[in-house]
C-alpha positions in Angstrom: -133.6 123.9 156.0 -136.5 121.4 156.4 -137.5 119.5 159.5 -136.0 116.3 157.9 -132.6 118.0 157.9 -132.5 118.2 161.7 -130.3 115.7 163.5 -131.5 113.7 166.5 -129.4 115.9 168.7 -131.0 119.0 167.3 -134.5 117.6 168.0 -133.4 116.9 171.6 -132.4 120.5 172.0 -135.6 121.8 170.4 -137.8 119.6 172.6 -135.9 120.7 175.7 -136.2 124.4 174.9 -138.2 126.6 177.1 -138.1 129.4 174.5 -137.8 128.9 170.8 -136.6 131.8 168.5 -136.3 132.1 164.8 -137.9 133.4 161.6 -141.5 132.6 161.2 -140.7 130.0 158.6 -138.3 128.3 160.9 -140.7 128.2 163.8 -143.4 126.7 161.5 -141.0 123.8 160.7 -141.1 122.3 164.1 -144.1 121.0 166.2 -145.7 123.6 168.4 -143.7 123.8 171.6 -145.0 124.7 175.1 -143.7 128.1 176.2 -142.7 131.3 174.5 -141.7 131.8 170.9 -139.7 134.8 169.7 -140.1 135.7 166.0 -137.0 137.2 164.5 -138.4 139.5 161.8 -137.8 143.1 160.7 -137.1 144.2 164.3 -133.9 142.2 164.8 -132.7 144.4 167.6 -135.9 143.9 169.5 -135.8 140.1 169.0 -132.2 140.0 170.2 -133.2 141.9 173.4 -136.1 139.5 174.0 -133.7 136.5 173.6 -131.2 138.0 176.0 -133.9 138.6 178.6 -135.4 135.1 178.2 -131.9 133.5 178.3 -131.3 135.0 181.8 -133.6 132.4 183.4 -134.6 129.9 180.7 -133.1 127.7 178.0 -133.4 129.4 174.6 -132.9 127.7 171.3 -132.6 129.8 168.1 -133.4 128.2 164.8 -131.5 129.4 161.7 -130.9 128.1 158.2 -128.6 129.0 155.3 -125.3 129.7 157.1 -125.9 131.7 160.3 -122.3 133.0 160.3 -122.3 134.1 156.7 -124.1 137.4 156.9 -126.6 135.7 159.1 -128.1 135.9 162.6 -125.1 134.1 164.1 -122.9 137.2 164.0 -125.6 139.4 165.6 -126.3 136.8 168.4 -122.6 136.4 169.2 -121.9 140.1 169.2 -125.0 140.9 171.4 -124.9 138.0 173.8 -121.1 137.3 173.9 -119.4 134.2 172.5 -119.4 132.5 175.9 -123.2 132.6 176.0 -123.8 131.1 172.6 -123.4 127.4 171.6 -123.7 126.7 167.9 -124.8 123.4 166.5 -124.0 123.6 162.8 -125.9 121.7 160.1 -126.0 121.6 156.3 -125.6 125.0 154.7 -127.7 126.2 151.8 -124.6 126.5 149.6 -123.6 122.9 150.4 -127.1 121.7 149.6 -127.4 123.7 146.4 -124.1 122.5 145.1 -125.1 118.9 145.7 -128.4 119.5 143.9 -126.7 121.2 140.9 -123.9 118.6 141.1 -121.0 121.1 141.0 -117.9 121.5 143.2 -118.0 124.7 145.1 -114.4 124.9 146.3 -113.8 127.3 143.4 -117.1 129.3 143.7 -117.5 132.9 144.8 -120.2 133.1 147.5 -122.1 136.4 147.8 -124.9 137.2 150.2 -127.5 139.9 149.5 -129.1 139.6 152.9 -129.6 143.2 154.1 -127.7 144.5 151.1 -128.4 145.5 147.5 -127.7 143.5 144.4 -124.8 145.9 143.6 -122.7 143.8 146.0 -122.5 141.4 143.1 -120.8 144.0 141.0 -117.2 143.2 142.0 -117.5 139.6 140.8 -119.9 139.6 137.9 -118.0 139.0 134.6 -114.9 138.0 136.5 -115.9 134.8 138.5 -116.9 131.8 136.5 -119.0 130.3 139.3 -121.0 132.4 141.7 -123.5 131.3 144.4 -125.8 134.0 145.6 -127.8 134.0 148.9 -130.8 136.1 147.8 -133.1 138.0 150.1 -136.5 139.5 149.6 -136.5 142.0 146.7 -132.9 141.1 145.9 -134.0 137.9 144.3 -133.3 136.1 141.0 -135.1 138.7 138.9 -133.0 141.5 140.3 -129.8 139.6 139.8 -130.9 138.9 136.2 -131.7 142.6 135.6 -128.3 143.6 137.0 -126.7 141.3 134.5 -128.7 142.7 131.6 -128.1 146.3 132.5 -124.4 145.7 132.5 -124.6 144.0 129.1 -123.6 140.6 130.6 -125.5 137.7 129.1 -123.0 134.8 129.3 -124.2 133.4 132.6 -126.8 130.7 133.1 -128.8 131.2 136.2 -129.7 128.1 138.2 -132.6 129.2 140.5 -133.1 126.8 143.5 -136.5 127.3 145.1 -137.7 125.9 148.4 -134.4 124.2 149.1 -134.8 121.1 151.3 -138.6 121.1 151.1 -141.0 118.8 149.3 -141.6 121.6 146.7 -137.8 122.0 146.0 -137.2 122.9 142.4 -134.1 123.8 140.2 -134.7 125.8 137.1 -132.0 126.9 134.5 -132.6 130.2 132.8 -130.8 132.8 130.8 -130.8 136.4 132.3 -133.6 137.6 130.0 -135.8 134.7 131.0 -135.1 135.1 134.7 -135.8 138.8 134.7 -139.4 138.3 133.6 -140.3 135.5 136.0 -141.4 135.3 139.6 -140.0 132.8 142.1 -140.8 131.3 145.5 -139.7 133.6 148.4 -137.2 131.0 149.5 -134.5 130.8 146.8 -130.8 130.7 146.0 -129.1 131.5 142.7 -126.2 129.7 141.1 -124.5 131.6 138.3 -122.3 129.6 135.8 -120.4 131.4 133.1 -120.3 130.0 129.6 -116.8 128.6 128.8 -114.4 131.2 127.4 -116.8 134.1 128.1 -115.1 135.7 131.2 -113.8 139.3 130.9 -110.1 140.0 130.4 -108.7 139.8 133.9 -108.5 143.2 135.6 -105.3 143.5 137.7 -103.1 146.1 139.3 -100.4 147.6 137.0 -102.4 147.5 133.8 -100.1 148.3 130.8 -101.1 151.5 129.1 -101.6 149.5 125.9 -104.4 147.5 127.5 -106.5 150.6 128.0 -108.2 152.8 125.5 -106.8 156.3 126.0 -105.7 159.5 124.3 -102.0 159.4 123.5 -100.0 160.2 126.5 -103.0 161.2 128.7 -102.9 158.3 131.1 -101.5 157.8 134.6 -98.5 155.6 134.0 -98.6 152.2 135.7 -95.7 153.0 138.0 -97.3 156.2 139.1 -100.6 154.4 139.6 -98.9 152.0 142.0 -97.7 154.8 144.2 -101.0 156.6 144.1 -103.0 153.5 145.1 -100.5 152.8 147.9 -101.0 156.4 149.2 -104.8 156.1 149.0 -104.7 153.2 151.5 -107.9 151.7 150.1 -110.1 149.4 152.2 -113.2 147.2 151.4 -116.5 149.0 151.1 -115.1 152.5 150.6 -116.4 155.2 148.3 -113.7 156.6 146.0 -113.7 159.6 143.8 -111.4 159.7 140.8 -111.6 163.4 139.7 -110.3 164.3 136.3 -110.3 160.6 135.5 -108.9 160.7 132.0 -109.3 157.1 130.7 -110.2 155.8 134.2 -107.0 153.8 134.8 -106.7 154.7 138.5 -110.4 154.2 139.1 -110.4 150.8 137.4 -107.6 149.5 139.6 -109.0 151.2 142.7 -112.1 149.2 142.2 -110.1 146.0 142.8 -109.1 147.2 146.3 -112.6 148.3 147.6 -114.8 145.1 147.2 -118.3 146.0 148.1 -117.5 149.7 147.6 -118.1 152.2 144.8 -115.7 154.1 142.6 -116.8 157.3 140.7 -114.8 158.3 137.7 -115.5 162.0 137.1 -114.5 163.5 133.7 -115.7 166.5 131.8 -114.4 165.7 128.3 -117.0 163.6 126.4 -114.3 161.7 124.4 -112.5 160.7 127.6 -115.8 159.7 129.1 -116.3 157.4 126.2 -112.9 155.9 126.8 -113.6 155.3 130.5 -116.9 153.6 129.6 -115.2 151.4 127.0 -112.5 150.4 129.5 -115.2 149.7 132.1 -117.1 147.4 129.7 -114.0 145.7 128.4 -112.9 144.7 132.0 -116.5 144.5 133.3 -115.6 146.7 136.2 -119.1 147.0 137.5 -118.3 148.9 140.7 -116.9 151.8 138.6 -119.5 154.5 137.9 -118.8 157.1 135.2 -119.8 160.7 135.7 -119.7 163.1 132.8 -119.5 166.6 134.2 -117.5 169.5 135.3 -116.0 169.3 138.8 -116.7 170.6 141.3 -120.3 171.3 140.1 -121.1 167.6 139.5 -119.7 166.4 142.9 -122.6 167.7 145.0 -125.0 164.7 144.5 -122.4 162.0 144.9 -122.0 159.9 148.1 -119.4 161.5 150.3 -116.0 159.8 149.7 -113.6 158.0 151.9 -110.8 158.5 149.4 -110.3 161.0 146.6 -107.8 161.1 143.8 -107.4 164.3 141.8 -105.5 163.6 138.6 -106.6 166.8 136.8 -108.3 170.0 137.9 -107.4 172.6 135.3 -108.2 176.2 136.1 -110.8 175.1 138.8 -108.4 173.1 140.9 -108.7 175.4 143.9 -112.5 175.0 143.9 -112.3 171.2 143.4 -109.9 170.8 146.4 -112.1 173.1 148.6 -115.2 171.1 147.7 -113.5 167.8 148.4 -112.3 169.0 151.8 -115.9 169.9 152.8 -117.3 166.5 151.8 -114.6 163.9 152.5 -115.4 161.7 155.5 -113.4 161.8 158.7 -110.0 160.1 158.3 -110.5 160.2 154.6 -107.5 160.6 152.3 -106.9 163.0 149.4 -104.2 162.3 146.8 -103.2 164.7 144.0 -100.7 164.3 141.2 -99.1 167.3 139.5 -96.6 167.6 136.6 -96.7 171.4 136.6 -95.1 173.5 139.3 -98.1 175.8 139.4 -100.4 172.8 140.1 -98.1 171.7 143.0 -98.1 175.2 144.5 -101.9 175.7 144.2 -102.6 172.3 145.9 -100.3 172.9 148.8 -101.6 176.5 149.3 -105.2 175.4 149.5 -104.4 172.6 151.9 -102.3 174.8 154.1 -105.0 177.5 154.1 -107.5 174.9 155.4 -105.2 173.6 158.1 -104.4 170.3 156.4 -100.9 168.9 156.6 -99.7 167.4 153.4 -96.8 165.0 152.5 -95.1 165.4 149.2 -93.0 163.1 147.1 -91.7 163.3 143.6 -91.6 160.2 141.4 -89.2 159.9 138.5 -89.6 156.9 136.3 -87.2 155.8 133.5 -88.1 153.0 131.2 -85.7 150.8 129.3 -85.7 151.3 125.5 -83.7 149.5 122.8 -80.7 151.3 121.3 -77.8 150.0 119.2 -78.4 146.4 120.3 -78.6 147.4 123.9 -80.9 149.3 126.2 -81.0 152.9 127.4 -83.2 154.5 130.0 -85.8 157.0 128.7 -87.0 159.4 131.4 -90.7 160.1 131.8 -92.0 163.4 133.1 -91.4 163.7 136.9 -94.6 163.6 138.9 -95.3 165.2 142.3 -97.7 163.2 144.5 -99.4 165.1 147.3 -101.1 163.2 150.1 -103.3 164.6 152.9 -105.6 163.0 155.5 -108.7 164.4 157.1 -108.6 164.6 160.9 -111.3 163.3 163.1 -113.8 166.0 164.2 
């Protein structure tokens, strides 16, 4: 936002204000006004309280740019003051201005904000979306975005860095990730990522055929079983998911689609299977999947506590793994186990019962059509027990 972008109506409101609030840059854009100014800086809660107290007796105008209702101050103001006490006068958004500058339509763009969040919030879309517009913030600027791309082995995006949007010093610079990672930029910036034609990753989707994943023969959760497991997990955006005994990572890969902004940890002790998970992650550019090579439950201690856990393999340490999960899973978290052996089924239920957890059990029997004598017969796969349990609130 620049002063030139303000409408006559906006100027009337500013001139009539008894108290002006906004970021330091926003306040500097308008002529000095008589009366109080409230700077919205690091202490947002304190600024909101000051705005509330001032608004009790005086007319307060808050200046904001970008898009205040897209991870901006608009949400906080409305929640704190109540919608009836806030009147919003929208103007041009940063994304609209940047798209006009770059001369691209943005109806098909993915818009991501890094305000108050780490660059990892880009992980769910990098390599999958052809056009991404990024609201940067502080240390999460173009250089950090470029380094995230390079660390993930993704080099097929061009970065359009828009600096000082709307000001006399406005500038658009096109760079590749390596160039952007080594440069500094104005504090006020926005990034447009455009993928080179034909360079997007194969599309990750639910129900991946086993043939699409690198795996050891037979050691993969079949797509039909995956569908039931994912339904039982009841995944939500932003959650932390553990896939313990991940095999080739098929469940973790698909779980990542259902927890945008979240993190999925694929834990596997066999080095060859870890290599397969890593290869599948790179193939589909599933950047919110993190691969852990280690023996559970020993390697679980340093991980963020999970909202959801899937145990697809535990071996002789299954009891220890379940007990560790039960001590670390968040309130209202869900634990799902699969078992093909009767001993595994009994062990899991015994541990859950001993800890006071109620479990629901179902058995899934899948048969797939196979050609025979010019027709089709049904070939049965091994039946699988699926055990689901949910943590109670403390």
